[in-house]
C-alpha positions as CSV (number, residue, x, y, z in Angstrom):
1,M,3.0,-17.6,-0.4
2,N,1.5,-14.6,1.5
3,T,-2.3,-14.3,1.4
4,K,-2.1,-10.5,1.3
5,L,-2.0,-9.0,-2.2
6,Y,-1.1,-5.5,-3.5
7,V,-3.4,-4.1,-6.1
8,G,-2.0,-1.1,-8.0
9,N,-3.0,1.3,-10.7
10,L,-6.5,1.7,-9.3
11,S,-8.9,4.5,-10.3
12,Y,-9.7,6.8,-7.4
13,S,-13.3,5.9,-7.8
14,T,-12.8,2.1,-7.2
15,T,-14.7,0.9,-4.2
16,E,-14.1,-1.9,-1.7
17,Q,-17.1,-3.7,-3.0
18,E,-15.8,-3.7,-6.5
19,L,-12.6,-5.3,-5.3
20,R,-14.4,-7.9,-3.2
21,D,-16.5,-8.8,-6.3
22,L,-13.5,-9.1,-8.6
23,F,-11.2,-11.0,-6.2
24,G,-14.1,-13.1,-4.8
25,K,-14.1,-15.0,-8.1
26,A,-10.7,-16.5,-7.1
27,G,-11.7,-17.4,-3.5
28,V,-12.8,-16.0,-0.2
29,V,-11.8,-12.4,0.4
30,K,-11.0,-11.8,4.1
31,A,-10.3,-8.1,4.0
32,V,-9.9,-5.1,1.6
33,T,-8.0,-2.0,2.5
34,I,-7.9,1.1,0.3
35,P,-5.4,3.6,1.8
36,T,-6.3,7.3,1.6
37,D,-4.2,10.4,1.7
38,R,-4.0,11.9,5.2
39,M,-4.5,15.5,4.1
40,T,-7.2,15.1,1.4
41,G,-8.9,11.8,2.3
42,Q,-8.7,10.8,-1.4
43,P,-7.7,7.2,-2.2
44,R,-4.1,6.8,-3.1
45,G,-4.6,4.6,-6.2
46,F,-3.8,1.2,-4.7
47,A,-5.3,-1.3,-2.3
48,F,-4.5,-4.4,-0.3
49,V,-6.7,-7.5,-0.6
50,E,-6.3,-10.4,1.9
51,M,-7.4,-13.8,0.6
52,E,-8.4,-16.7,2.8
53,N,-5.4,-18.9,1.8
54,A,-2.3,-19.0,-0.3
55,E,-4.0,-21.1,-3.0
56,S,-6.7,-18.5,-3.6
57,A,-4.1,-15.7,-3.4
58,A,-2.1,-17.3,-6.2
59,K,-5.3,-17.9,-8.2
60,A,-6.3,-14.2,-7.7
61,I,-2.9,-13.0,-9.0
62,S,-3.3,-15.1,-12.2
63,A,-6.9,-14.2,-12.7
64,C,-6.8,-10.5,-11.9
65,N,-3.4,-9.1,-12.9
66,G,-3.8,-7.1,-16.0
67,Q,-7.6,-7.0,-15.8
68,S,-9.5,-3.8,-16.6
69,L,-11.3,-2.2,-13.6
70,D,-12.9,1.2,-13.8
71,G,-11.1,1.8,-17.1
72,R,-7.6,1.0,-15.7
73,Q,-5.4,-2.0,-16.2
74,I,-4.7,-3.2,-12.6
75,K,-1.5,-4.7,-11.3
76,V,-1.8,-7.5,-8.8
77,N,1.1,-9.2,-6.9
78,E,2.0,-10.5,-3.5
79,A,2.2,-7.7,-0.9
80,K,5.7,-7.0,0.5
81,P,6.1,-6.3,4.2
82,P,6.5,-2.6,5.0
83,E,10.0,-1.2,5.1
84,N,11.4,0.1,8.4
85,R,11.9,3.8,7.6
86,G,13.6,4.8,10.8
87,G,11.2,6.8,12.9
88,G,11.2,9.9,14.9
89,F,11.5,13.4,13.6
90,G,14.1,14.7,11.1
91,G,14.5,11.6,9.0
92,G,17.7,10.2,10.4
93,D,21.0,11.0,12.1
94,R,22.5,14.2,10.8
95,G,25.6,13.7,12.9
96,G,28.1,16.4,13.5
97,D,27.7,19.5,15.6
98,R,24.1,19.8,16.6
99,G,22.9,23.1,17.8
100,S,25.8,25.1,16.5
101,R,24.8,28.0,14.2
102,G,27.1,30.0,12.1
103,G,30.2,28.8,13.8
104,R,29.2,30.3,17.2
105,D,28.3,28.1,20.1
106,R,25.4,29.8,21.9
107,R,24.4,28.6,25.2
108,Y,21.1,29.7,26.6
């Protein structure tokens, strides 16, 4: 089992310390990350908590999943590795005739 946990349905006001306190009851917390929106800086409503070992991660899932934190029932499960979304600009291969507009081939 992975030692990194996904914590969802968080209140925007939930702090790193609150998560450390809650998950610390299950074992040693190595790290807490609360991602924020790039534009606004506001938390995105989820976090990642890294536990010291797989045993404490499993214990944290059992103990914390469904618990109420800041008035919200949190969801806790094993974090999945990030998906490879491709990269670069434009979001993928459009294929076909690049640069052609309106059926005319303009050369500059």
